[in-house]
N, C-alpha and C positions, 0 to 999 in steps of 0.2 A: 423443137420448134413447132408452134401451133399457129395456124392461120384460119380465120373465120370469114366466110363469104355469104353475102345475100344473093339468092338465086330466084329464078322463076320455075324451078323444078318442083312441081306441086303434086305429082303422083308417084306412088311407090315404084311402078314399073320403070319410069324414066329415071328415078333416083338410083335404082339398082343398075341400070344400064350405064349411067354416068360413073358410079362407083367402080364398076368393072373396068371401064376405060381408064380411069385414074390409077387403079391398081396395076394395070399393065405397065405404067411408067414408074409407079411408086409401090411396089409389091409389099414392102415392109412397113408401110404407113397404116395408121388407123384413119379411115375415111368414113364419115357419116353424113347423111342428109336428113334433116328433120322436116318432113313434109307436113307435120302438124303445126309448125311454127309459122307465123304470118310472113316471115322473111325467108322461109324455106332454107334454113341455115345449113350450109355446107361447112363441115369442120374437118380440117386436114392436120394430122399430127404425125410428125416423124422425128427420128433421132438424128437426122442430117439436115443441112441447109437446103432449102428449095425456094423457088421464086413464085410469088403470087401471080406474076404475069404468065408463067408457064401453066399454072392451073387454069387461069382465066382463058388462055388460048385454047387449051384442050376442050374446055366446056363450050366456048363460043363456036368452035368449028362444027359442033354437032347441033347448033341452033338455039342454045339457051343463053339467057342473059345472066351475068354474074359480076359482082363487084366486091372488092375486099372491104370488110367492115373494120373500123378502128376500135 
């Protein structure tokens, strides 16, 4: 399963921090944030089902905006 999100995570330090937080809950997933893209795209890929809302909640708790892209 792959989900793509638009974020306001625009620098590498914050991207690394968010990735580490997501990896705490999803250690076996591939998680990347492209801070060079205009949408600061977060890509979450895992081999089990997960909820976009759960990803959004984790990121919003630490103060970033995020929305799932279709």
